[in-house]
PLY file of the C-alpha trace (Angstrom):
ply
format ascii 1.0
element vertex 274
property float x
property float y
property float z
element edge 273
property int vertex1
property int vertex2
end_header
-0.23 0.23 0.66
1.19 3.46 -1.49
1.42 6.34 1.14
0.65 9.55 -0.69
2.17 12.69 1.64
1.21 15.58 -2.01
0.17 16.31 -4.94
1.54 18.99 -7.16
-1.88 20.35 -8.26
-2.78 23.88 -6.91
-5.96 25.05 -6.68
-7.31 28.71 -6.82
-9.38 29.51 -3.29
-9.12 27.89 0.10
-10.23 24.91 0.51
-12.90 25.87 3.65
-15.07 23.38 3.46
-12.15 20.64 3.62
-10.33 21.90 6.70
-13.82 22.01 8.81
-14.48 18.52 7.87
-10.67 17.47 9.43
-11.45 20.07 12.46
-14.57 18.40 13.11
-13.42 14.67 12.85
-10.72 15.28 15.16
-12.97 17.92 18.18
-15.25 14.55 18.15
-12.27 12.52 18.67
-10.58 13.83 20.63
-13.60 14.51 22.98
-14.83 10.52 22.28
-14.91 8.75 25.62
-12.23 6.53 26.65
-9.35 8.22 24.39
-7.67 9.11 27.26
-6.83 5.81 28.06
-6.58 4.49 24.99
-3.43 7.16 24.51
-2.29 6.15 27.36
-2.75 2.65 26.78
-4.50 1.36 30.11
-7.71 1.71 29.13
-10.36 1.23 31.86
-13.26 -1.08 31.73
-14.97 2.03 32.61
-13.87 3.96 30.17
-14.61 1.37 27.17
-17.90 0.72 28.59
-18.68 4.68 28.11
-16.70 4.28 24.36
-19.19 1.87 23.76
-22.65 2.73 24.63
-21.28 6.20 22.81
-20.32 4.58 19.72
-23.17 2.46 19.77
-25.98 5.64 20.01
-24.09 7.27 16.92
-23.15 4.76 15.01
-24.93 3.59 12.14
-26.14 0.28 12.76
-26.82 -1.86 9.17
-30.30 -4.10 10.31
-30.62 -0.81 12.07
-30.53 0.49 8.58
-32.17 -2.10 6.47
-34.75 -3.42 9.00
-35.39 -0.57 11.34
-34.69 -2.49 14.34
-33.62 -1.40 16.68
-31.68 -3.15 19.33
-34.09 -4.11 23.27
-31.03 -3.76 25.37
-27.39 -1.53 24.47
-24.66 -0.83 26.04
-25.61 1.70 28.85
-21.59 2.88 30.06
-22.23 1.23 33.25
-19.76 -1.32 35.13
-21.83 -4.42 36.59
-20.17 -8.21 37.83
-22.03 -11.38 36.06
-21.83 -15.04 36.30
-18.44 -14.40 33.80
-16.68 -12.02 35.72
-16.88 -7.71 35.77
-18.38 -6.82 32.48
-20.40 -3.79 30.80
-24.86 -3.68 31.57
-26.73 -3.60 29.51
-30.12 -1.88 29.14
-32.86 -0.52 27.39
-31.71 2.19 25.07
-32.91 5.43 27.10
-32.78 7.37 23.59
-35.04 7.50 20.24
-31.70 6.89 17.13
-32.67 7.29 13.70
-31.07 5.09 11.62
-30.84 8.01 9.23
-29.14 10.91 11.27
-27.23 7.97 12.48
-25.27 7.62 9.20
-24.05 11.45 9.37
-23.24 11.15 12.41
-20.80 7.35 12.14
-19.00 9.98 9.76
-17.59 11.88 12.39
-16.07 8.99 14.77
-13.05 6.62 14.12
-12.50 3.63 16.41
-8.76 5.10 16.61
-5.85 7.42 16.09
-4.59 5.70 13.20
-8.36 4.57 11.40
-8.70 9.14 11.98
-4.79 10.10 10.62
-5.39 8.09 7.39
-8.81 8.73 6.40
-7.76 13.09 7.39
-4.68 12.90 4.75
-6.34 11.46 2.16
-8.73 14.12 2.88
-5.99 16.60 3.45
-4.64 15.69 0.20
-7.57 15.04 -2.53
-10.25 17.40 -0.63
-8.67 20.90 -1.73
-8.96 20.06 -5.36
-12.40 18.48 -5.48
-14.25 21.49 -3.51
-12.08 24.48 -5.75
-13.53 22.58 -8.58
-16.66 21.82 -7.06
-17.39 25.09 -4.41
-17.86 25.31 -0.81
-21.72 23.84 -1.42
-21.20 21.76 -3.79
-17.91 19.89 -2.07
-20.01 19.82 1.43
-23.51 17.94 -0.26
-21.12 16.00 -2.54
-19.13 14.19 -0.16
-22.23 13.82 2.96
-24.00 11.94 -0.46
-21.11 9.81 -0.97
-20.88 9.08 2.77
-24.43 8.18 2.86
-24.36 5.68 -0.45
-21.03 4.07 1.07
-22.78 3.75 5.19
-26.38 2.15 2.81
-24.64 0.60 0.50
-22.62 -1.56 3.21
-25.49 -2.09 4.87
-27.56 -3.48 2.44
-24.78 -6.43 1.53
-25.01 -6.23 5.57
-28.14 -5.92 6.26
-28.55 -8.73 9.28
-25.28 -6.98 10.39
-25.15 -6.07 14.48
-21.96 -4.79 14.59
-21.92 -0.46 14.16
-20.54 1.44 10.67
-18.11 4.31 11.86
-15.48 6.28 9.86
-15.37 8.79 7.66
-13.83 6.20 4.73
-17.30 6.05 2.68
-17.15 9.60 1.81
-13.75 10.14 1.94
-13.81 7.17 -1.11
-15.84 9.15 -3.23
-13.75 12.26 -2.79
-10.72 9.92 -4.29
-12.82 8.99 -7.58
-13.78 12.43 -8.15
-10.45 12.83 -7.97
-9.55 9.94 -10.67
-12.52 11.24 -13.45
-10.97 14.66 -12.84
-7.71 14.36 -12.13
-6.29 11.95 -13.53
-2.58 12.99 -15.04
-2.25 14.57 -11.97
1.53 13.70 -9.96
1.51 12.96 -6.38
4.42 12.24 -4.13
3.49 8.84 -2.42
6.21 6.40 0.18
5.81 2.96 -0.87
7.55 0.82 1.77
10.55 -1.56 0.13
12.93 -1.63 3.09
12.26 1.36 3.65
9.86 4.35 2.77
11.11 5.42 -1.14
9.98 8.14 -2.70
8.04 8.38 -5.97
5.80 10.92 -7.69
2.78 9.03 -9.63
0.38 9.57 -11.21
-2.58 9.08 -9.58
-4.73 7.45 -12.13
-1.87 4.65 -10.76
-2.35 5.61 -7.08
-5.86 5.61 -7.01
-6.24 2.86 -9.32
-3.56 0.79 -6.92
-6.07 1.33 -4.75
-9.13 1.00 -5.53
-8.19 -2.34 -7.07
-7.12 -2.74 -3.62
-10.51 -2.24 -1.79
-12.55 -4.26 -4.74
-9.91 -7.23 -3.63
-9.95 -6.99 -0.22
-14.13 -6.72 0.19
-14.14 -9.29 -1.82
-12.66 -12.34 0.95
-9.24 -12.23 -1.58
-5.58 -11.16 -0.36
-6.74 -10.94 3.25
-8.50 -13.72 6.04
-11.15 -12.53 6.36
-12.44 -8.20 5.98
-11.79 -7.84 9.99
-13.34 -5.06 11.43
-12.80 -2.63 8.01
-15.73 -2.34 6.05
-13.90 -2.07 2.40
-17.44 -2.40 0.84
-18.20 0.74 1.49
-15.39 2.59 0.31
-16.42 -0.09 -2.50
-19.40 1.74 -3.08
-18.10 5.72 -2.25
-15.68 5.12 -4.18
-17.77 4.91 -8.00
-20.51 7.19 -6.68
-17.89 9.78 -6.33
-16.85 8.41 -10.02
-20.42 8.98 -11.51
-20.65 11.66 -9.50
-17.60 14.06 -11.25
-18.20 12.47 -15.11
-20.52 15.21 -15.45
-17.75 17.45 -14.40
-14.68 16.17 -16.50
-15.45 18.14 -19.49
-14.84 21.75 -17.86
-11.71 21.12 -15.74
-8.92 23.33 -17.06
-5.52 20.72 -16.36
-3.17 20.87 -13.65
-0.05 22.84 -14.29
2.81 21.04 -15.74
5.03 20.07 -12.81
7.92 21.39 -14.29
6.02 24.88 -13.48
6.12 24.13 -9.81
8.03 24.42 -6.85
6.57 21.93 -4.42
2.90 22.13 -5.42
2.94 25.41 -5.49
3.10 28.00 -8.55
6.40 29.06 -8.89
7.30 32.85 -8.55
8.87 34.45 -11.64
12.03 35.88 -9.65
15.17 37.09 -11.37
18.30 35.55 -11.38
22.22 36.66 -11.23
0 1
1 2
2 3
3 4
4 5
5 6
6 7
7 8
8 9
9 10
10 11
11 12
12 13
13 14
14 15
15 16
16 17
17 18
18 19
19 20
20 21
21 22
22 23
23 24
24 25
25 26
26 27
27 28
28 29
29 30
30 31
31 32
32 33
33 34
34 35
35 36
36 37
37 38
38 39
39 40
40 41
41 42
42 43
43 44
44 45
45 46
46 47
47 48
48 49
49 50
50 51
51 52
52 53
53 54
54 55
55 56
56 57
57 58
58 59
59 60
60 61
61 62
62 63
63 64
64 65
65 66
66 67
67 68
68 69
69 70
70 71
71 72
72 73
73 74
74 75
75 76
76 77
77 78
78 79
79 80
80 81
81 82
82 83
83 84
84 85
85 86
86 87
87 88
88 89
89 90
90 91
91 92
92 93
93 94
94 95
95 96
96 97
97 98
98 99
99 100
100 101
101 102
102 103
103 104
104 105
105 106
106 107
107 108
108 109
109 110
110 111
111 112
112 113
113 114
114 115
115 116
116 117
117 118
118 119
119 120
120 121
121 122
122 123
123 124
124 125
125 126
126 127
127 128
128 129
129 130
130 131
131 132
132 133
133 134
134 135
135 136
136 137
137 138
138 139
139 140
140 141
141 142
142 143
143 144
144 145
145 146
146 147
147 148
148 149
149 150
150 151
151 152
152 153
153 154
154 155
155 156
156 157
157 158
158 159
159 160
160 161
161 162
162 163
163 164
164 165
165 166
166 167
167 168
168 169
169 170
170 171
171 172
172 173
173 174
174 175
175 176
176 177
177 178
178 179
179 180
180 181
181 182
182 183
183 184
184 185
185 186
186 187
187 188
188 189
189 190
190 191
191 192
192 193
193 194
194 195
195 196
196 197
197 198
198 199
199 200
200 201
201 202
202 203
203 204
204 205
205 206
206 207
207 208
208 209
209 210
210 211
211 212
212 213
213 214
214 215
215 216
216 217
217 218
218 219
219 220
220 221
221 222
222 223
223 224
224 225
225 226
226 227
227 228
228 229
229 230
230 231
231 232
232 233
233 234
234 235
235 236
236 237
237 238
238 239
239 240
240 241
241 242
242 243
243 244
244 245
245 246
246 247
247 248
248 249
249 250
250 251
251 252
252 253
253 254
254 255
255 256
256 257
257 258
258 259
259 260
260 261
261 262
262 263
263 264
264 265
265 266
266 267
267 268
268 269
269 270
270 271
271 272
272 273
């Protein structure tokens, strides 16, 4: 897997929505219960129970989205002692949950620092150009639409699952799909792990195309022992929806500047030499 670090594709205006989305994701993560313990590596049972209760409340659950089957018992956040020792207490939900709204709230939840930072890195690198092309409001609506498509697409494929679905990956996958359609020839600096991290400048179609192929393979079970906790199918759906939405914008998209005219990804200013 390659790690993108920078694209050679300057923008004409400040990507305020992209920055706001990154800030919102980080802020929500910092306020999620149990974070302090997870960073220090000493999460207590009480913190884990609060985190389970929080996630159950605000995450998207496929069975709830498709069948509207709300659970009769959910984690309450309290700790109790049962036949098998201490554990999280289950009880009737003390809230009314809206499954459609949970798809939106789930976009701002993450399961750990690596999950958060990986998503925000992709959004930071590729989101600014899509926002620049679409405009602030349309980009936000596009981002949310891709997130909803990814969430419901995954739920349709896993209609009986009660496992919470969290993360901005589906929406960000839509951004990557749009970038592949609009800027396939833009050069992207990436780090390729090969004994050490090798910096390479590759075309976007290769970087993003390779990423999509991996997600498609993993979603089918190829190359992994199991899909585990990663919703690869949501990535695939979000990516394809992003491509479809971006297709009408392709004819009017100006080509990016030639790499030789750029200085560290920004337009080089004229200067005198002597």
